[in-house]
BALUM-533548 format. One record per residue: residue in three letters; y negated, z, x of N, C-alpha, C in turn; residue number from 1. Coordinates in steps of 0.05 Angstrom, whole numbers, plus 5000, padded with zeros to 4 digits. Atoms other than C-alpha are relative to their C-alpha. Layout:
residues N
(r ALA,(Y,Z,X),(Y,Z,X),(Y,Z,X),NUM)
...
end
This chain:
residues 289
(r MET,(4972,5007,5007),(4580,4937,5230),(5017,4999,5025),1)
(r LEU,(4983,5001,4976),(4636,4949,5279),(5015,4974,5001),2)
(r PRO,(4984,5024,4998),(4672,4889,5306),(5029,5005,4993),3)
(r ALA,(4972,4997,5007),(4742,4878,5279),(5017,4992,5023),4)
(r GLY,(4982,5006,4978),(4796,4882,5331),(5024,4986,4990),5)
(r SER,(4976,5014,5009),(4858,4840,5329),(5021,5001,5021),6)
(r LEU,(4976,5002,4983),(4928,4837,5357),(5011,4972,4994),7)
(r ARG,(4989,5027,5004),(4954,4766,5366),(5028,5000,5011),8)
(r VAL,(4973,5003,4991),(5028,4754,5369),(5009,4972,4996),9)
(r LYS,(4990,5026,5003),(5066,4691,5378),(5023,5000,4979),10)
(r ASN,(4979,5003,5019),(5109,4668,5320),(5021,4981,5011),11)
(r ASN,(4979,5017,4988),(5174,4642,5349),(5014,4982,4980),12)
(r ARG,(4986,5016,5019),(5199,4613,5284),(4983,4977,4992),13)
(r ARG,(5016,5023,5005),(5161,4548,5290),(5018,4977,4992),14)
(r ARG,(4985,5024,5006),(5181,4479,5266),(4985,4976,5012),15)
(r ASP,(5012,5025,4991),(5169,4409,5293),(4995,4982,4976),16)
(r GLY,(5004,5019,5021),(5145,4351,5252),(4972,5003,4987),17)
(r LEU,(5026,5001,5013),(5087,4337,5205),(4996,5024,4982),18)
(r SER,(5008,4978,5018),(5050,4391,5167),(5002,4990,4972),19)
(r ARG,(4999,5008,5028),(5058,4392,5092),(4972,4998,4988),20)
(r TYR,(5027,5001,5010),(4982,4396,5086),(4988,4973,5005),21)
(r GLN,(5011,5027,5000),(4945,4332,5071),(4974,4998,5017),22)
(r ASN,(5024,5001,4984),(4881,4350,5107),(4996,5027,5013),23)
(r GLU,(5003,4976,4984),(4857,4401,5157),(4986,5022,4985),24)
(r GLU,(5014,4980,5015),(4811,4436,5107),(5020,5016,4983),25)
(r GLU,(4979,4986,5015),(4871,4453,5062),(5016,5018,5017),26)
(r ARG,(4984,4984,4982),(4911,4478,5120),(4985,5024,5010),27)
(r THR,(5016,4978,4991),(4854,4521,5145),(4999,5022,4979),28)
(r MET,(5001,4980,5021),(4849,4555,5077),(5026,5014,4998),29)
(r ASN,(4974,4987,5003),(4923,4568,5072),(5008,5017,5024),30)
(r ASP,(4995,4984,4976),(4925,4595,5143),(4982,5024,5002),31)
(r ALA,(5018,4977,5000),(4871,4645,5125),(5016,5026,4996),32)
(r PRO,(4984,4975,5002),(4892,4719,5127),(5002,5011,4972),33)
(r ILE,(4998,4983,5024),(4917,4762,5071),(4987,5026,5006),34)
(r GLY,(5013,4974,4996),(4873,4823,5063),(5017,5023,4988),35)
(r VAL,(4986,4976,5010),(4904,4892,5055),(4980,5023,5003),36)
(r PHE,(5020,4978,5000),(4859,4950,5035),(5012,5027,4993),37)
(r ASP,(4992,4973,5008),(4870,5025,5033),(4977,5019,5008),38)
(r SER,(5020,4980,4993),(4828,5088,5036),(5003,5009,5029),39)
(r GLY,(4995,4991,4972),(4859,5102,5104),(5024,4987,5012),40)
(r LEU,(4976,5010,4986),(4926,5096,5140),(5022,4993,4981),41)
(r GLY,(4977,5003,5017),(4971,5096,5079),(5009,4972,4994),42)
(r GLY,(4994,5028,5007),(4967,5022,5063),(5016,4986,5021),43)
(r LEU,(4983,5012,4979),(5002,5008,5128),(5030,5000,4992),44)
(r THR,(4972,5001,5010),(5067,5023,5091),(5005,4974,4985),45)
(r VAL,(4999,5026,5014),(5052,4960,5050),(4996,4978,5021),46)
(r TRP,(5005,5020,4978),(5024,4922,5110),(5025,4994,5015),47)
(r SER,(4976,5004,4984),(5089,4933,5147),(5020,4983,4986),48)
(r GLU,(4981,5016,5015),(5129,4902,5091),(4991,4970,5000),49)
(r LEU,(5010,5028,4998),(5084,4840,5092),(5005,4989,5028),50)
(r TYR,(4996,5008,4972),(5089,4838,5168),(5029,4991,5004),51)
(r LYS,(4972,5006,4996),(5165,4838,5165),(5010,4976,4984),52)
(r LYS,(4989,5020,5018),(5176,4791,5106),(4984,4974,5000),53)
(r LEU,(5017,5024,5000),(5119,4741,5116),(4991,4994,5028),54)
(r PRO,(5006,5002,4971),(5122,4725,5191),(4979,4978,5007),55)
(r HIS,(5019,5022,4994),(5076,4663,5186),(4972,5008,4991),56)
(r GLU,(5026,4994,5012),(5019,4699,5150),(4984,5019,5018),57)
(r SER,(5018,4982,4987),(4959,4729,5185),(4992,5023,4980),58)
(r LEU,(5006,4976,5017),(4940,4799,5159),(4974,5013,5010),59)
(r LEU,(5024,4985,4993),(4872,4833,5158),(5001,5026,4984),60)
(r TYR,(4998,4973,5012),(4878,4908,5145),(4973,5014,5002),61)
(r PHE,(5025,4984,5001),(4817,4948,5123),(5007,5028,4991),62)
(r GLY,(4996,4972,5007),(4827,5023,5125),(4973,5015,5000),63)
(r ASP,(5026,4988,5002),(4765,5059,5100),(4996,5022,5021),64)
(r GLY,(5001,4979,4980),(4776,5123,5139),(4976,5019,4998),65)
(r LYS,(5025,4984,5001),(4704,5147,5131),(4999,5016,4974),66)
(r ASN,(5003,4987,5026),(4711,5166,5057),(5027,5009,4988),67)
(r CYS,(4973,4992,5009),(4786,5182,5052),(5002,5031,4999),68)
(r PRO,(4985,5013,5021),(4817,5211,5010),(4983,4994,4975),69)
(r TYR,(5014,5009,5024),(4796,5178,4944),(5008,5016,4975),70)
(r GLY,(4988,4990,5024),(4839,5217,4895),(4983,5018,4983),71)
(r ASP,(5017,4981,5015),(4787,5269,4874),(4972,4991,4997),72)
(r LYS,(5028,5010,5001),(4725,5226,4878),(4994,4985,4974),73)
(r PRO,(5007,5014,5025),(4687,5196,4818),(5005,4970,5002),74)
(r GLN,(4993,5028,5001),(4705,5126,4796),(4977,4982,5012),75)
(r ALA,(5022,5016,4991),(4636,5097,4809),(4997,5000,5031),76)
(r GLU,(5002,4997,4971),(4635,5124,4880),(5022,4984,5014),77)
(r VAL,(4977,5014,4987),(4705,5097,4897),(4996,4970,4996),78)
(r THR,(5004,5029,5005),(4689,5029,4865),(4980,4989,5020),79)
(r ALA,(5020,5010,4981),(4628,5023,4910),(5012,4998,5028),80)
(r TYR,(4987,5001,4973),(4669,5039,4973),(5019,4975,5001),81)
(r VAL,(4980,5022,5000),(4723,4988,4953),(4985,4974,5000),82)
(r ASP,(5015,5025,5002),(4673,4935,4935),(4987,4992,5027),83)
(r GLU,(5012,5005,4974),(4637,4941,5002),(5021,4990,5019),84)
(r ALA,(4979,5008,4982),(4703,4935,5039),(5010,4972,4994),85)
(r VAL,(4991,5026,5008),(4725,4875,4999),(4980,4978,5007),86)
(r ARG,(5020,5019,4991),(4659,4840,5012),(5003,4994,5030),87)
(r ARG,(4996,5004,4972),(4670,4850,5086),(5025,4983,5006),88)
(r MET,(4976,5015,4996),(4740,4823,5081),(4996,4971,4992),89)
(r ILE,(5006,5027,5009),(4717,4762,5042),(4983,4986,5021),90)
(r ASP,(5016,5012,4979),(4665,4750,5096),(5017,4991,5024),91)
(r GLN,(4981,5008,4979),(4724,4746,5144),(5019,4978,4991),92)
(r GLY,(4984,5023,5009),(4756,4692,5101),(5027,5005,4988),93)
(r VAL,(4974,4995,5012),(4814,4727,5067),(5005,4983,4976),94)
(r LYS,(4993,5017,5023),(4851,4685,5015),(5010,5016,4976),95)
(r MET,(4993,4981,5022),(4876,4744,4973),(4998,5028,5011),96)
(r VAL,(5002,4972,4991),(4871,4820,4976),(5020,5017,4985),97)
(r VAL,(4982,4980,5011),(4925,4872,4965),(4985,5027,5001),98)
(r ILE,(5011,4973,5001),(4894,4938,4942),(5023,5019,5003),99)
(r ALA,(4976,4984,4993),(4947,4980,4977),(4993,5030,4998),100)
(r CYS,(5009,4973,5005),(4918,5044,4948),(5002,5004,4970),101)
(r ASN,(4996,4996,5029),(4940,5071,4880),(4974,5010,4987),102)
(r ALA,(5025,4989,5011),(4875,5110,4870),(4979,4978,4997),103)
(r ALA,(5019,5022,5001),(4832,5050,4887),(5007,4979,4978),104)
(r THR,(4992,5018,5021),(4873,5006,4841),(4992,5012,4972),105)
(r ALA,(5006,4987,5026),(4865,5056,4783),(4971,4999,4994),106)
(r MET,(5029,4998,5005),(4790,5060,4792),(4984,4974,5004),107)
(r ALA,(5017,5023,4992),(4767,4992,4819),(5012,4973,4995),108)
(r ILE,(4988,5026,5002),(4817,4936,4805),(4988,4982,4979),109)
(r ASP,(5012,5016,5021),(4785,4914,4740),(4973,4988,5009),110)
(r HIS,(5026,5009,4989),(4717,4910,4774),(5004,4977,5020),111)
(r LEU,(4995,5020,4979),(4745,4869,4832),(5008,4973,4987),112)
(r ARG,(4991,5024,5013),(4780,4819,4787),(4978,4986,4984),113)
(r TRP,(5023,5011,5015),(4717,4809,4746),(4979,4989,5019),114)
(r SER,(5022,5008,4982),(4672,4802,4808),(5007,4978,5019),115)
(r TYR,(4993,5019,4979),(4711,4757,4855),(5022,4981,4991),116)
(r ALA,(4983,5022,5009),(4749,4692,4848),(5028,5000,5013),117)
(r ILE,(4974,5000,4986),(4806,4706,4897),(5020,5018,4986),118)
(r PRO,(4979,4983,5012),(4873,4737,4875),(4999,5028,5011),119)
(r PHE,(4997,4971,4993),(4879,4813,4876),(5027,5010,4990),120)
(r ILE,(4975,4987,5008),(4944,4852,4875),(4995,5030,5003),121)
(r GLY,(5003,4972,5000),(4941,4925,4856),(5026,5015,4999),122)
(r LEU,(4977,4982,5000),(4989,4984,4857),(4999,5018,4976),123)
(r GLU,(4997,4979,5020),(5014,5030,4803),(5027,5014,5006),124)
(r PRO,(4975,4986,4994),(5068,5084,4808),(5024,4985,4987),125)
(r ALA,(4977,5016,5008),(5137,5051,4802),(5017,5016,4980),126)
(r VAL,(4986,4985,5021),(5156,5088,4738),(5024,4984,4988),127)
(r LYS,(4980,5017,5013),(5196,5029,4709),(5027,5001,5015),128)
(r PRO,(4974,5000,4987),(5250,5023,4764),(5012,5028,5002),129)
(r ALA,(4989,4972,5000),(5256,5099,4768),(5012,5007,4973),130)
(r ALA,(4989,4994,5026),(5265,5105,4693),(5025,4985,4993),131)
(r LEU,(4976,5016,5007),(5315,5049,4688),(5024,5007,5017),132)
(r SER,(4977,4994,4983),(5358,5074,4746),(5008,5029,5000),133)
(r SER,(4994,4971,5000),(5356,5149,4734),(5026,5006,4985),134)
(r ARG,(4976,4991,5013),(5423,5181,4717),(4997,5026,4986),135)
(r SER,(5004,4974,5012),(5397,5250,4702),(4981,5000,4976),136)
(r GLY,(5020,5002,5022),(5343,5226,4654),(4975,5015,5007),137)
(r VAL,(5024,4986,4991),(5290,5263,4695),(4990,4986,5025),138)
(r ILE,(5012,5011,4976),(5243,5230,4745),(4974,5015,5007),139)
(r GLY,(5025,4988,4991),(5186,5257,4787),(4981,4979,5011),140)
(r VAL,(5021,5018,4991),(5121,5222,4802),(4980,5016,5017),141)
(r LEU,(5019,4987,4981),(5080,5243,4863),(4977,4981,5004),142)
(r ALA,(5023,5018,4999),(5010,5215,4863),(4974,5016,5003),143)
(r THR,(5026,4986,4999),(4936,5231,4870),(4991,5005,4971),144)
(r ALA,(5011,4994,5026),(4896,5259,4812),(4989,4976,4986),145)
(r ALA,(5012,5024,5011),(4860,5193,4802),(5021,4982,4989),146)
(r THR,(4978,5018,5009),(4925,5154,4796),(5013,5011,4975),147)
(r LEU,(4987,4988,5023),(4956,5203,4747),(4984,4999,4974),148)
(r ARG,(5016,5002,5024),(4897,5200,4700),(4991,4971,4994),149)
(r GLY,(5007,5028,5004),(4890,5124,4707),(5014,4987,4977),150)
(r ARG,(4989,5015,5022),(4903,5074,4652),(5028,4989,5005),151)
(r LEU,(4975,5012,4994),(4960,5040,4687),(5023,5019,4999),152)
(r PHE,(4978,4980,5001),(5001,5103,4697),(5004,5010,4972),153)
(r GLN,(4998,4989,5028),(4986,5129,4627),(5016,4981,4983),154)
(r GLU,(4987,5020,5017),(5008,5064,4594),(5030,4997,5008),155)
(r THR,(4972,5003,4992),(5072,5058,4636),(5016,5024,4993),156)
(r SER,(4985,4976,5006),(5091,5130,4626),(5007,5002,4970),157)
(r GLN,(4995,5000,5029),(5084,5124,4550),(5022,4981,4993),158)
(r ARG,(4980,5021,5006),(5128,5062,4551),(5028,5011,5005),159)
(r TYR,(4973,4991,4993),(5186,5100,4583),(5005,5030,4993),160)
(r ALA,(4998,4971,5007),(5174,5170,4555),(5024,5006,4982),161)
(r ASP,(4977,4995,5017),(5230,5162,4504),(5026,4996,5014),162)
(r ARG,(4976,5005,4984),(5279,5143,4559),(5006,5022,5020),163)
(r VAL,(4997,4979,4980),(5267,5196,4612),(4978,5021,4997),164)
(r GLU,(5021,4980,4997),(5229,5260,4623),(4986,4995,5026),165)
(r ILE,(5016,5007,4977),(5172,5245,4670),(4984,5025,5009),166)
(r LEU,(5014,4978,4988),(5149,5302,4715),(4980,4989,5020),167)
(r SER,(5020,5010,4981),(5084,5289,4752),(4986,5022,5014),168)
(r ALA,(5013,4980,4984),(5049,5326,4807),(4982,4986,5020),169)
(r VAL,(5018,5009,4979),(4990,5315,4853),(5010,5009,5027),170)
(r GLY,(4991,4993,4973),(5012,5312,4925),(4977,5012,5017),171)
(r ARG,(5023,4987,4987),(4958,5360,4948),(5007,5005,5030),172)
(r GLY,(4996,4996,4971),(4951,5358,5024),(5016,4978,5013),173)
(r PHE,(4983,5021,4988),(4997,5298,5033),(4984,4980,5016),174)
(r VAL,(5017,5020,4986),(4943,5248,5050),(4988,5011,5025),175)
(r GLU,(5012,4988,4976),(4909,5296,5097),(5019,5004,5023),176)
(r LEU,(4979,4998,4980),(4974,5308,5134),(5004,4974,5015),177)
(r VAL,(4995,5026,4988),(4984,5234,5146),(4975,4991,5016),178)
(r GLU,(5025,5008,4985),(4911,5222,5166),(4997,5015,5026),179)
(r ALA,(5001,4983,4976),(4918,5278,5217),(5024,4996,5018),180)
(r ASP,(4976,5005,4984),(4984,5251,5244),(5017,5025,5002),181)
(r ARG,(4985,4976,5000),(5020,5315,5224),(5024,4999,4981),182)
(r GLU,(4978,5004,5018),(5077,5286,5183),(5025,5015,5007),183)
(r HIS,(4975,4989,4990),(5131,5318,5226),(4997,5029,5008),184)
(r THR,(5005,4972,4992),(5105,5389,5230),(5012,5019,4979),185)
(r PRO,(4991,4980,5019),(5129,5453,5197),(4981,5002,4976),186)
(r GLU,(5020,5000,5022),(5064,5451,5156),(5006,4978,4980),187)
(r ALA,(4993,5022,5018),(5085,5383,5128),(5024,5007,4982),188)
(r LEU,(4976,4993,5015),(5153,5409,5108),(4994,5021,4978),189)
(r GLU,(5007,4979,5019),(5124,5470,5074),(4983,4989,4977),190)
(r THR,(5017,5012,5021),(5071,5429,5037),(5017,4983,4981),191)
(r VAL,(4983,5017,5017),(5122,5379,5012),(5019,5016,4983),192)
(r SER,(4981,4984,5015),(5172,5432,4992),(4987,5014,4976),193)
(r LYS,(5014,4986,5021),(5121,5470,4951),(4996,4983,4975),194)
(r ILE,(5006,5018,5022),(5107,5409,4908),(5025,4987,4989),195)
(r VAL,(4977,5016,5008),(5174,5373,4906),(5023,5018,4989),196)
(r SER,(4978,4983,5008),(5223,5431,4899),(5001,5006,4970),197)
(r PRO,(4999,4995,5029),(5203,5448,4827),(5011,4975,4984),198)
(r MET,(4989,5024,5013),(5218,5375,4807),(5030,4998,5003),199)
(r LEU,(4971,5002,4995),(5286,5377,4840),(5015,5021,4984),200)
(r GLU,(4987,4979,5015),(5302,5443,4806),(5002,4994,4970),201)
(r ARG,(4999,5008,5028),(5288,5411,4739),(5017,4975,4996),202)
(r GLY,(4980,5021,5002),(5338,5356,4754),(4990,4972,5006),203)
(r ALA,(5010,5027,4994),(5295,5298,4778),(5019,4987,5021),204)
(r ASP,(4983,5014,4981),(5340,5246,4813),(4986,4975,5011),205)
(r ARG,(5016,5021,4989),(5285,5196,4827),(4972,5011,5005),206)
(r LEU,(5027,4991,4993),(5219,5211,4863),(4983,4976,5006),207)
(r VAL,(5018,5023,4997),(5165,5158,4854),(4978,5008,5019),208)
(r LEU,(5022,4995,4981),(5118,5156,4914),(4976,4984,4991),209)
(r GLY,(5022,5013,5012),(5054,5140,4878),(4974,4999,5016),210)
(r CYS,(5022,5002,4981),(5009,5139,4939),(5011,4988,5025),211)
(r THR,(4988,5014,4977),(5019,5093,4998),(5000,5017,5025),212)
(r HIS,(4997,4981,4977),(5008,5151,5047),(5027,5014,4999),213)
(r TYR,(4977,4983,5002),(5069,5187,5020),(5025,4991,5014),214)
(r PRO,(4976,5008,4985),(5124,5144,5051),(5000,5009,5029),215)
(r PHE,(5001,4990,4973),(5100,5168,5119),(5012,5029,5001),216)
(r LEU,(4988,4973,5001),(5126,5237,5096),(5029,4999,4992),217)
(r GLN,(4972,5002,5010),(5196,5211,5081),(5019,5019,5014),218)
(r ASP,(4982,4982,4986),(5229,5254,5135),(4998,5028,4987),219)
(r ALA,(5003,4973,5013),(5200,5318,5104),(5011,4999,4972),220)
(r LEU,(4989,5002,5027),(5218,5293,5034),(5030,5001,5000),221)
(r ARG,(4970,5000,4999),(5290,5280,5054),(5011,5027,5008),222)
(r LYS,(4991,4973,4993),(5296,5349,5086),(4999,5018,4975),223)
(r VAL,(5002,4983,5024),(5272,5381,5021),(5022,4992,4980),224)
(r ILE,(4979,5010,5019),(5320,5337,4980),(5027,5010,5009),225)
(r GLY,(4975,4990,4990),(5377,5357,5025),(5024,4983,4991),226)
(r SER,(4976,5014,5008),(5446,5338,4998),(4999,4989,4972),227)
(r ARG,(5002,5010,5027),(5422,5322,4928),(4999,4970,4999),228)
(r GLU,(5000,5029,5003),(5432,5251,4903),(4974,4992,4986),229)
(r VAL,(5027,5007,5010),(5358,5235,4896),(4990,4976,5016),230)
(r GLU,(5010,5024,4987),(5327,5168,4911),(4969,5000,5000),231)
(r LEU,(5029,5003,4997),(5256,5157,4937),(4993,4971,4991),232)
(r ILE,(5008,5027,5010),(5221,5099,4900),(4973,4993,5012),233)
(r ASN,(5024,5009,4986),(5171,5063,4943),(4994,4971,4991),234)
(r PRO,(5005,5026,5012),(5136,5002,4911),(4994,4978,5021),235)
(r ALA,(5009,5020,4981),(5121,4966,4977),(5015,4974,4999),236)
(r SER,(4984,5025,5001),(5178,4916,4972),(4993,4984,4975),237)
(r ALA,(5008,5014,5024),(5158,4899,4901),(4973,4987,5003),238)
(r ILE,(5027,5012,4994),(5086,4887,4924),(5003,4976,5017),239)
(r GLU,(4996,5023,4982),(5111,4841,4979),(5010,4976,4983),240)
(r ARG,(4989,5022,5017),(5150,4800,4927),(4978,4989,4983),241)
(r ARG,(5023,5010,5016),(5087,4796,4884),(4981,4983,5017),242)
(r VAL,(5017,5016,4981),(5047,4771,4944),(5013,4972,5003),243)
(r GLU,(4986,5026,4997),(5100,4717,4956),(4997,4983,4975),244)
(r SER,(5002,5015,5025),(5097,4697,4883),(4972,4987,4997),245)
(r LEU,(5027,5010,5002),(5021,4689,4885),(4994,4979,5021),246)
(r LEU,(5003,5020,4980),(5023,4651,4950),(5011,4973,4990),247)
(r GLU,(4987,5024,5011),(5070,4602,4916),(4984,4989,4977),248)
(r GLN,(5015,5008,5024),(5031,4600,4851),(4974,4986,5007),249)
(r HIS,(5026,5011,4993),(4965,4585,4885),(5001,4981,5024),250)
(r ASP,(4996,5018,4977),(4995,4542,4941),(4984,5010,5025),251)
(r LEU,(5015,4987,4978),(4968,4590,4994),(5018,5008,5023),252)
(r HIS,(4983,4994,4977),(5028,4596,5041),(4988,4989,5025),253)
(r ALA,(5007,5010,4974),(5010,4590,5114),(5021,4980,5010),254)
(r ALA,(4982,5018,4989),(5041,4534,5153),(5021,5015,5016),255)
(r GLU,(4978,4987,4986),(5108,4551,5185),(4996,4999,5030),256)
(r ASP,(5006,5000,4972),(5079,4533,5253),(4974,5016,5006),257)
(r HIS,(5025,4984,4996),(5019,4579,5243),(5006,5024,5016),258)
(r ILE,(4998,4976,4983),(5011,4633,5296),(4983,5022,4988),259)
(r PRO,(5016,4980,5015),(4990,4695,5257),(4984,5019,5018),260)
(r THR,(5015,4978,4986),(4938,4746,5278),(4999,5024,4982),261)
(r TYR,(5000,4974,5015),(4935,4819,5257),(4974,5015,5008),262)
(r THR,(5027,4990,4995),(4864,4846,5250),(4997,5026,4984),263)
(r PHE,(5004,4974,5012),(4841,4917,5234),(4971,5006,4999),264)
(r MET,(5028,4993,5005),(4775,4938,5204),(4998,5027,4987),265)
(r THR,(5004,4973,5012),(4746,5004,5181),(4971,5005,4993),266)
(r ALA,(5027,4991,5005),(4685,5037,5151),(4993,5023,5018),267)
(r ALA,(5004,4977,4981),(4693,5093,5203),(4992,4989,5027),268)
(r ASP,(5009,5008,4973),(4685,5088,5278),(5022,4986,5015),269)
(r GLU,(4981,5015,4983),(4720,5052,5335),(5025,5017,5005),270)
(r ALA,(4977,4983,4996),(4766,5112,5347),(5020,4998,4977),271)
(r TYR,(4983,5003,5023),(4792,5106,5276),(5013,4973,4999),272)
(r ARG,(4988,5027,5000),(4803,5031,5283),(5023,4999,5020),273)
(r ARG,(4978,4999,4980),(4845,5045,5345),(5024,5015,4988),274)
(r MET,(4979,4985,5013),(4884,5096,5304),(5015,4982,4980),275)
(r LEU,(4987,5019,5019),(4898,5042,5251),(5019,4982,5016),276)
(r MET,(4983,5018,4984),(4925,4996,5305),(5025,5015,5010),277)
(r ALA,(4977,4985,4990),(4969,5051,5335),(5020,5007,4977),278)
(r LYS,(4983,4993,5023),(4995,5072,5266),(5015,4975,4990),279)
(r SER,(4987,5025,5009),(5011,4999,5250),(5025,4995,5017),280)
(r GLU,(4976,5003,4982),(5058,4998,5311),(5022,5018,4990),281)
(r GLN,(4980,4982,5011),(5093,5059,5283),(5012,4990,4974),282)
(r ALA,(4991,5008,5027),(5096,5031,5212),(5019,4976,5002),283)
(r ARG,(4983,5023,5000),(5127,4965,5231),(5028,5005,5012),284)
(r HIS,(4973,4993,4990),(5186,5000,5265),(5014,5021,4982),285)
(r MET,(4989,4981,5019),(5198,5047,5206),(5013,4985,4976),286)
(r ASN,(4988,5010,5024),(5243,5034,5146),(4991,5016,4976),287)
(r PHE,(5011,4986,5023),(5206,5053,5083),(5016,4995,4974),288)
(r GLU,(4985,5006,5025),(5258,5027,5034),(5020,5023,4994),289)
end
């Protein structure tokens, strides 16, 4: 098992006075990290939202890397990868886990909630806000094959099918572009255009990014969109709000004088872990909204 590296930063928004915790054991539990899991680099688009909005919380990010992408793999195989990662995160003391991977959510979230006592937050394509805000009555959903055939997407799509036309497409090659750090290449623009242009031609005015890797391709997406009035729908901010809600519900907020740490783990090698750390620096300076 590779050692988990960490970046420690000082939280300047401290307060003086007595802690609200009645004993040190309670405080230690609440100061435990929030786990964030993804098949690779994509979940950093969610991690960055937590980093920005929850400055007192420590974060432990696990990017598989070794078995990415998940979208075309069998459910049992993906569930095994996710379960192993979650076990390692729990060994590190996480107080909740965000499954910042749509494919992993679709295939493994039920297993995780049945197997472990800590809170889990999963992702599903943000069809609801896209359907409710669309003016053209046509929305596009970009996701992996696993997400599009998953129960969560199917149920949500059926719920809004009488309100909007839902166009869905697998973002083939999108994850690989991000994992190879090629988001800003002509290849990326060509790959995105091939898949997105048909949706735009059919009148889609909302594009749901149903994979956490896809927001890293926002520059290419916006170039393809051009002057059209089309909005990109990224669920990261909604996930952050759900995390805040669960922290409150379970009384798991870290102390306001807690100095957070940011730790990165992987199923791959040390080079990939360093890549996660470098990509996190990029992610926290990007605006994914």
